[in-house]
C-alpha positions in Angstrom: 20.6 -1.3 7.6 22.9 -3.5 5.4 22.9 -3.0 1.7 22.2 -6.7 1.2 19.0 -6.5 3.2 17.9 -3.4 1.3 18.5 -5.2 -2.0 16.5 -8.3 -0.7 13.7 -5.9 0.3 13.6 -4.4 -3.2 13.7 -7.9 -4.9 11.0 -9.1 -2.6 8.7 -6.2 -3.4 9.2 -6.7 -7.2 8.6 -10.5 -6.8 5.5 -9.9 -4.7 4.0 -8.2 -7.8 5.6 -10.2 -10.5 4.9 -13.8 -9.3 1.1 -13.5 -8.9 0.9 -11.6 -12.2 3.0 -13.9 -14.4 2.2 -17.3 -13.0 -1.5 -17.2 -13.8 -0.8 -15.5 -17.1 1.4 -18.5 -18.0 3.4 -16.4 -20.5 6.2 -14.0 -20.3 4.9 -12.2 -23.4 3.2 -9.4 -21.5 4.9 -6.0 -22.3 2.7 -4.0 -20.0 3.5 -6.2 -17.0 7.2 -5.9 -17.7 6.9 -2.1 -17.9 4.9 -2.2 -14.6 7.6 -4.3 -12.9 10.3 -2.0 -14.2 8.6 1.0 -12.7 8.0 -0.9 -9.5 11.7 -1.8 -9.3 12.8 1.8 -9.9 10.2 3.1 -7.3 11.3 0.5 -4.8 15.0 1.4 -5.2 14.3 5.1 -4.8 12.1 4.5 -1.7 14.7 2.3 0.0 17.5 4.7 -0.9 15.6 7.7 0.7 14.8 5.6 3.8 18.2 3.9 4.2 19.7 6.7 6.3 17.9 8.0 9.3 14.9 5.6 9.0 16.6 2.3 10.1 14.1 1.6 12.9 11.2 2.2 10.5 12.6 -0.2 8.0 13.1 -2.9 10.7 9.5 -2.5 11.6 8.4 -2.7 8.0 10.3 -5.9 7.5 8.3 -7.6 10.3 5.4 -10.0 9.6 1.6 -9.2 9.5 1.1 -11.0 12.9 2.8 -9.5 15.9 2.7 -9.5 19.7 0.4 -6.8 21.1 -1.7 -6.6 17.9 -5.4 -6.6 18.4 -7.2 -9.7 17.1 -9.5 -7.5 15.0 -6.5 -6.0 13.2 -5.0 -9.5 12.6 -8.3 -10.7 11.0 -8.7 -7.6 8.8 -5.1 -7.5 7.8 -5.0 -11.1 6.8 -8.2 -10.5 4.8 -6.7 -7.5 3.2 -3.5 -9.4 2.2 -5.7 -12.2 0.7 -7.8 -9.7 -1.1 -4.9 -7.8 -2.6 -3.0 -10.9 -3.8 -6.3 -12.3 -5.0 -6.7 -9.1 -7.1 -3.1 -9.5 -8.5 -3.9 -13.1 -9.5 -7.3 -12.1 -11.0 -5.7 -9.5 -13.3 -3.9 -11.9 -15.7 -6.8 -14.4 -15.5 -9.1 -11.7 -16.8 -6.6 -10.3 -19.3 -5.7 -13.7 -20.9 -8.8 -15.9 -20.2 -12.0 -14.3 -18.8 -12.2 -11.1 -20.8 -15.1 -10.1 -18.6 -15.2 -6.4 -19.8 -13.6 -4.6 -22.7 -10.1 -3.4 -22.2 -9.4 0.3 -21.2 -8.3 2.5 -24.0 -4.8 3.9 -24.3 -5.7 7.2 -22.5 -7.3 5.4 -19.6 -4.6 2.8 -19.2 -1.9 5.5 -19.4 -3.8 7.4 -16.7 -3.7 4.2 -14.7 0.1 4.2 -14.8 0.2 7.8 -13.7 -2.2 6.9 -10.8 0.0 4.0 -9.8 3.1 6.2 -9.6 1.2 9.0 -7.8 0.0 6.5 -5.2 3.4 5.1 -4.7 4.8 8.6 -4.3 2.2 9.5 -1.6 3.0 6.3 0.2 6.7 7.0 0.1 6.2 10.5 1.5 4.2 9.0 4.3 7.0 6.6 5.2 9.5 9.4 5.2 7.3 11.5 7.5 6.2 8.8 10.0 8.9 6.8 11.7 6.2 4.8 13.5 4.4 3.5 10.4 4.5 -0.1 11.4 2.7 -2.7 9.2 0.4 -3.7 12.1 -1.7 -1.8 14.7 0.2 -2.0 18.0 1.4 0.0 21.0 4.9 1.3 20.3 5.8 2.8 23.7 9.2 1.2 23.6 9.9 3.4 20.5 8.5 6.5 22.2 5.7 6.9 19.6 4.2 10.3 19.2 1.5 11.7 16.9 2.8 12.7 13.5 0.9 15.6 12.0 3.4 17.1 9.5 3.8 16.8 5.8 1.2 14.6 4.2 -0.1 13.8 7.7 -1.3 17.4 7.9 -3.6 16.8 4.9 -5.2 13.4 5.9 -4.7 11.2 8.9 -3.9 8.0 6.9 -1.8 9.1 3.8 -0.4 5.6 3.3 -3.8 4.2 2.8 -4.8 7.2 0.7 -1.9 6.4 -1.6 -2.9 2.8 -1.8 -6.2 3.7 -3.6 -4.7 5.3 -6.8 -1.8 2.8 -6.7 -4.2 -0.2 -6.8 -6.8 1.2 -9.2 -4.0 2.6 -11.4 -2.3 -0.8 -11.6 -5.5 -2.6 -12.8 -6.1 0.0 -15.5 -2.6 0.0 -16.8 -2.7 -3.8 -17.0 -6.0 -3.4 -18.9 -8.7 -4.9 -16.7 -11.8 -2.9 -15.9 -13.1 -6.0 -14.1 -10.1 -5.9 -11.8 -10.6 -2.2 -11.2 -14.0 -3.0 -9.9 -12.6 -5.9 -7.8 -10.1 -3.4 -6.3 -13.1 -2.1 -4.2 -12.7 -5.2 -1.9 -9.2 -4.4 -0.5 -10.1 -0.7 -0.5 -13.1 -1.4 1.7 -11.0 -3.5 4.0 -8.6 -0.5 4.3 -11.6 1.6 5.4 -12.5 -1.0 8.0 -8.9 -1.2 9.3 -8.8 2.6 9.7 -11.7 2.4 12.2 -9.9 -0.3 14.1 -6.6 1.6 14.1 -8.1 4.9 15.1 -10.0 3.3 18.0 -6.8 1.8 19.2 -4.7 5.0 18.8 -7.3 7.0 20.7 -6.9 4.7 23.6 -3.1 4.2 23.5 -1.5 7.2 21.9 -1.5 10.5 23.8 -2.7 13.4 21.7 -4.2 11.3 18.9 -7.8 12.3 19.8 -6.8 16.0 19.5 -5.1 15.1 16.2 -8.4 13.9 14.7 -9.9 17.3 15.4 -7.0 19.1 13.8 -6.9 16.9 10.7 -10.5 16.2 10.0 -10.2 13.8 7.0 -9.0 10.2 7.1 -8.3 9.4 3.4 -9.7 12.1 1.0 -9.8 15.8 1.8 -13.4 17.1 2.0 -14.8 13.6 1.4 -13.7 11.0 4.0 
């Protein structure tokens, strides 16, 4: 994987957060958003650096689009809805912070906890990527890559650690950027994740040898002892 492509991936990740945050804000005077983007930049660099050697096939998969050959129609629909909901959430945050003011702002303790949650969620997601070479962005049959069940590391705790990491990442982001209303709205992409899990697991039970047994060994999908 070329250095230039990794750099572009990092810049794309930062821009995918920065553009929908700053454009609706219509101001660059937003220190919390700059801190958020700085942490996102650092986290993206560290993640790409740890995956740059030995995970080239995974990165190539992650760089592919949200619509792919062999992807079930149900996953296409839910994934597109999820992308729309997540970016809608990003756009809503500055609108609420600078215009709507629907609810009072989180205090310093809660907003700082939000930043901790964001970093923790990113870390969980990065651990999942390091552990699972088959973590494609879409649900599909990966026989050509000789896909096997991954049940080590964070996958021994829950069956979908990337999705588990998404929850604190998203809620934490909204709290750090000081919008309780956006934290409530984050329930929409989180619910879509829960729907997608059911689609993905039904597909994997049919296509991936050993996945049904894996669901009996690792009982929980997202949260230990809860779901």
